C-alpha positions, 0 to 999 in steps of 0.5 A: 479410407482418408487420403490426401488430395495434393494440387498446385491450385484450387480455383472456382469454376465460375469467375467470382465464385466461392470455395467453401470448406466446412473444416480446418484448412491447414496451410504453411503459407498464403499467397496471392494468385497474382503476384503483388496482389492483395489477400482479402479477408472478408470476415474477422481475423483472430490471431493467436491469444497468449499471456505474456508468460506464454509469449515468452516461452514461445520458440522457433519465432522468426521476424514478423510473427505477431500474437495478441497479449491478453495481459497487455491488450495489444499486438506483440510482434517479434522483430528477429530479436525480441517481442515488442509491443505494437501500439498502445494498450487497449486496457485501462489500468486499474490500480489497487492501493494502499495509503498509510500516513505518518504516525503521531508523536508520543507524549512527553513525561511525566506520564506521556500517552502513546502516538496514534498511528496514521490513517490507512485507506485501501482498495486491496480486495479481502482487506480492511481500511483503518477503522474497520470498514471494508476495502474500497473500490479499485481506482481506474486510471487515465493513461498519461495523466498525472496523480499526486503521491505524498508519503507523510512524516511521522510526527515529533515532539508535540505534533500529529503525523503528516498526511499521505496521498495517492490522487484523490485519496488522503490518509490522515496523520495520526494524532499526537499524544497527550503530555504534560500541560497538554494532556488529552490526546489529539484527533487524527487518522488514529487518536493519540493516547491521553496523558495522566494528570498527576496533579488532579483527579480529572481523567483525560480523554484520548483523541478521535480516530477518523481512519482508525481507532480512538486513543486510550483515556488516562486515569488521573489521580492528585498526589503524583500518580495515574496511568496514561492511555495507548495510541489508537491503531488502525485495527484496534482502540488504544488501551486506557491506563490505570492508575499505579497499575499500568499505562495503556497498550497501543492499538494493533494495526491492520494486516494487508496482503497488497504485497507479501510478507516477504516483500515486505521484509525485503523492502522494510515495510509495515511490521511482519508477524506470523506471515502477516503484514501489519500496518499502523500500530499505536504507540504504548503509554508511559508510567512515571519512572516505571518501565515495567508498567509501560504500555506495549506498542501495537503490532504495525510499527507502534513503539513501547512507552518508556518510564526512564528514557526517550522511547525509540522512534517508530520504524519508517514506512510503518505509520506507527505511533511513537511511544510515551515518555515517563521520566522524572524530568519535565519536557522530556519528549516521547518517541517520533512516529513512523512515516507512512507508505503508498503501495500501488499494484497494477497489471504488468502491461502497464509502466509507472513513471514518477517524478525524481521527488519520490523515492521508492523502497530500496530504490527498486522501482517497479517490481514484477509479481506474476501478472501484476507490478507493484511500486512502493513509494517510501518518501517524498512527493511528486507526480505519477502516471501510467502508460 
């Protein structure tokens, strides 16, 4: 039979002696025997360990209640109104990143190639970087330390896309495509597609991709015909054009899950298809005055080539290459490449502070996603830090 012993006080029979209890002791309060004296604890004191979600769900708290947050790595105290952090986090923030550069411009008429997509770097587990290599190591940040973030612009007319950067990680802008009188595609994060030279039989070469794939070559024929190459993508090379048949398609971009397809749709980042988010598609090449034979842009923001008018600019924050121009006049420009993007993901217990020179997608700033936060930088340059 189990019963209770109710007493007002328990004291060792020997001065300075110990009272040992080999089971759990449940009490409502601990109070020193002598008023104003200390209670000495000569062993480890383990507080209740909870996630932030569990802490937020607690009820019946009173001022002074204290728990340990496994998300933040520090104590949290209830001040009678809300839970507040006690001291700085004991954790060091680990940052997953996606850094995508701006896409290159599409080539000028007559047989403009497709612009190469911006190079892509990422540490997001399970995803590929541009060019097929696996995800890099997650970045460990120092607290209250500045790291540079730059979002590269898309290239226009005859220019490569601009680089994007997070700290020491730099994604290279996409190569501009070849066009009239500058037939070879330029090197870049992904190579620009070559333009066809309708005045010779010399085939032209697509540019080389350093953080993605090469641009497609062009098929040239003297006497006014040819087939321009598509721009390289982060996930595949641009297609080689075929004379009098078609211009090359842009290479497809890579998929990345650092943010969800729903989040990408909300903030107009990348190109969403079948539930996946693609980044860095190459632009399609163009045929002379023939829309039906122009190349398609690759998934990930690459735009189609256009045989009779200026191709549409690639969407912002896709890193896509601009489509080639195939009109009948000289010096008719290809499409502008899409700007890049920098996405950071880190534990929810940390805060990212950034300079006014940086813009976030939808002006949304940090966003909470379960036990993590993410932030999407859509334009500008400046410093970020974590606390």
